[in-house]
N, C-alpha and C positions, 0 to 999 in steps of 0.2 A: 504494500500500500504506500509506503513512504517513497518508493521510487516513482510511482505514478503521481504522487503528490508533487514531487519535485519537477517532474516532466510537465505537469499541468500549469506551471508558471510561464511557459513559453507560448506566445500567442499562436504561432504557426501550428504547433502540436495541438493546442486547444481547438482550433478549427477542425483538425482531423478528428479529434475525439467527438465533438458535437455532431459531426456529419456521419458518424458511425452509429446507426440505429441500435445495434446490440450493446454498445458502450452505455448509451443513455438508459436503456432498459435495465442493464446491470446496476447502474447507479440507483435506480428506483427500487430494485429488489434489495440491495444492500441497505438502503435507508429504512427498510422495514425490519431489518435484522434485530435480534435482541442483544447482541454483543455490543456494548456501549462503545468500546474503543474502535471497533470496525465502523460503526456509524459516525463517530467523531472524526476519524481520518477521511471518511468519504465526504463528509460535509466540508472538510478542508479542501478537498479536490474541487468541489462545487464552488467554493469561495475563489480559489485560484482561477478556475475557468471563467467565472463571471466577472472577474476584474477586466476582462477584455470585452469591450462593448459589442463586438461583432458576434460573440458567442451567445449572448443573452437570449435572443429570439428562439434559438433552438432549445435552450433549457426550458423556456416557457411552454413550448409545444409539447413537451414530453411528460407533463404531470409531476415534475420534480418539486414544484412549488407546494402542491398539496402534501407531498411526503415530508417536506421540511416543516410545514405547519404542524403535521402530526408529531414530528419529533419535538418541536417546540412545546406543544401541548403536553406531551408525555413527560418531558424532562422538567419543566417549570422550575420551581424553587428547590426541588430535590437535587438538581444537578445544574448549577448555574453556568458552568463552563460549556456544557452541551447546549444549554439555552442560548448562550451568547453566540456560539458559532452558527447555530440555526438562524438566529436573528440577523447575523452578519451576512449570511448567504442570501437570505430573503432581501436584505437591503441592497446587496449588489445586483440582484436580479431586477429589482424594481428601479434602480437608479437610471435616470434618463430614459425611461420607457413610459408608455401609456398604460402599463398594466393595472395601475391602481386608479385610473380615471374612470368615471362612470358617465358615459355619454348616452 
């Protein structure tokens, strides 16, 4: 996971990742996992990927937002670190997008 996390800091690789349907499906599956550390590192990958503006639309398309919200709901005050990274990932996804506008 850590290797993938480091690789997800490079914008060219991030574009490759988000254009791979199976990669995004795997992210969704892992975000539902019960192993806290696995979920934590996966959210770190999402944070790294969503730093790059060009990758955000693909993340929005694949239902990752709802998975991050579920993680945030489940972790809340019991695990503030997991809550923080979930909120950070959601913030990155919503930055400079129309995702939160209600037209």
